[in-house]
C-alpha positions in Angstrom: 14.8 101.9 -66.8 13.7 105.7 -65.2 10.7 106.1 -62.4 9.3 108.9 -64.7 9.9 106.0 -67.6 6.8 104.3 -65.6 4.4 107.0 -65.3 1.5 107.4 -67.9 1.8 110.0 -70.5 0.6 113.4 -70.4 -1.4 113.0 -73.2 -2.9 109.5 -71.9 -3.7 111.8 -68.4 -4.8 114.5 -70.6 -7.6 111.8 -72.5 -8.7 110.6 -69.4 -9.6 113.8 -68.0 -11.3 114.5 -71.5 -13.3 112.3 -71.4 -14.5 112.3 -67.6 -14.8 116.1 -68.7 -17.4 114.6 -71.7 -19.3 112.6 -70.0 -19.9 114.5 -66.8 -21.8 117.2 -69.3 -23.6 114.2 -70.9 -24.8 113.4 -67.3 -25.7 117.2 -67.0 -27.7 117.4 -70.2 -29.8 113.8 -69.6 -30.5 114.9 -65.6 -32.3 118.5 -67.1 -34.1 116.2 -69.9 -37.8 115.3 -69.5 -38.1 112.1 -71.6 -39.4 109.4 -70.5 -36.4 107.2 -71.8 -33.5 108.8 -70.4 -31.6 107.1 -68.0 -31.9 107.2 -64.2 -28.5 109.4 -62.7 -25.6 108.9 -63.9 -25.6 105.3 -65.8 -25.5 106.6 -69.8 -22.3 108.8 -68.4 -20.9 105.4 -66.6 -21.6 103.4 -69.7 -19.5 105.4 -72.2 -16.6 106.5 -69.7 -16.3 102.5 -69.1 -16.8 102.1 -73.2 -14.0 104.6 -73.8 -11.8 103.8 -71.1 -12.1 100.1 -73.1 -11.4 101.1 -76.0 -7.9 103.2 -75.0 -6.9 99.8 -72.7 -7.5 97.5 -75.8 -5.4 99.9 -78.2 -2.8 100.2 -75.5 -2.9 96.6 -75.1 -2.4 95.5 -79.1 0.4 98.0 -79.2 3.5 95.4 -79.4 7.2 97.0 -78.3 9.9 96.0 -81.4 13.5 96.1 -81.6 15.0 98.2 -84.1 17.4 95.1 -85.2 14.4 93.2 -86.2 13.1 95.6 -88.4 13.8 95.6 -92.1 13.0 99.3 -94.2 11.0 97.9 -97.3 10.2 101.5 -98.4 8.2 104.5 -96.9 5.2 102.3 -95.8 6.4 99.0 -96.0 8.8 97.0 -93.5 9.6 93.5 -92.6 9.4 92.8 -88.6 11.2 89.8 -88.5 10.2 87.0 -91.6 6.8 89.0 -91.7 6.3 91.9 -93.8 4.2 95.1 -92.9 2.0 97.2 -94.8 2.0 100.6 -92.4 -1.4 102.1 -92.9 -2.7 105.5 -93.0 -1.0 106.7 -95.9 1.0 106.0 -99.4 4.8 107.0 -99.6 6.2 107.0 -103.1 7.9 103.9 -104.5 11.7 103.1 -104.1 12.1 100.5 -106.3 9.7 100.4 -109.0 8.4 103.7 -109.7 6.2 105.2 -112.1 8.4 108.2 -112.8 11.8 109.2 -111.9 10.6 111.7 -109.2 8.4 109.4 -108.1 11.5 106.8 -107.6 13.8 109.8 -106.4 11.1 111.2 -103.4 10.7 107.3 -102.6 14.4 106.7 -101.6 14.1 109.9 -99.7 10.9 108.3 -98.1 12.4 105.4 -97.2 15.9 107.0 -96.1 14.0 109.0 -93.6 12.0 105.9 -92.0 15.9 104.5 -91.9 16.1 107.9 -89.7 13.6 107.6 -87.4 13.6 104.3 -86.6 17.6 104.3 -85.8 16.7 107.9 -83.6 13.6 106.0 -81.8 13.9 105.7 -78.8 10.5 103.1 -78.1 9.2 101.3 -81.6 5.6 99.8 -81.6 3.6 97.9 -84.3 -0.2 98.4 -83.6 -2.2 95.7 -86.0 -4.7 96.6 -87.1 -6.7 94.2 -86.9 -5.6 90.4 -88.0 -6.3 91.1 -91.9 -4.0 91.5 -94.9 -3.8 93.5 -97.9 -3.5 91.6 -101.4 0.4 90.6 -101.0 -0.2 89.0 -97.7 1.3 91.8 -96.2 -0.3 92.7 -92.3 -1.6 95.7 -91.5 -0.5 98.1 -89.0 0.8 101.5 -87.7 4.3 102.0 -86.8 5.0 104.3 -83.5 8.3 105.7 -83.0 8.5 107.4 -79.4 4.5 107.5 -79.3 4.5 109.3 -82.9 3.1 107.2 -85.6 5.6 107.7 -88.8 3.0 108.3 -91.4 1.6 111.9 -90.0 5.6 112.5 -89.2 6.1 111.4 -92.8 3.1 113.5 -94.2 3.9 116.2 -92.3 7.4 115.9 -94.4 6.0 116.0 -98.0 7.1 112.7 -98.3 3.8 110.6 -98.0 0.2 111.1 -98.4 -2.5 110.3 -96.4 -4.4 107.3 -97.7 -6.8 104.9 -96.3 -6.0 101.7 -98.6 -8.9 101.9 -100.8 -9.4 103.7 -103.6 -6.6 105.3 -106.2 -3.1 105.8 -104.9 -2.0 108.9 -105.1 -0.3 109.8 -108.1 3.2 110.6 -107.1 4.4 112.1 -110.4 2.6 114.5 -110.3 2.7 115.6 -107.0 7.1 115.0 -106.3 7.8 117.2 -109.1 5.3 120.0 -107.5 
């Protein structure tokens, strides 16, 4: 491991400065307020900074590094890590094996191959569990990061997936895959 790999990422440093800047702005507004309930000094700003930092630290602590050899790709939004199936959240990819039409199956196969390519080229792979719940098929829910980038966002950007929050009707790939 190189020494540079141990430095915090620039996006993390930017986030800390953005939080500090926002907290300073809130503190400045509160100091000018004449409301009798306003906190004294920088109490609220410090609480806000602490809460945001705790959120950043907690999210980072939940991420688990995964070895590429331990991942089996099922399709564009489902993987297995060891024996545990995972449904990747925030997006929906077309079904590669049991699609409703030929266009969905073709797009599903393309999304599956792209998932393989992303994982094979990755220098780092992390899974961020979304709580301890599972979906109706017993799969754990989580976000998959390759080199710090969310695979769902990447697949959506390449039109191999659509944003989906896991609620409501799934996108109809037979309508969108042929378009």
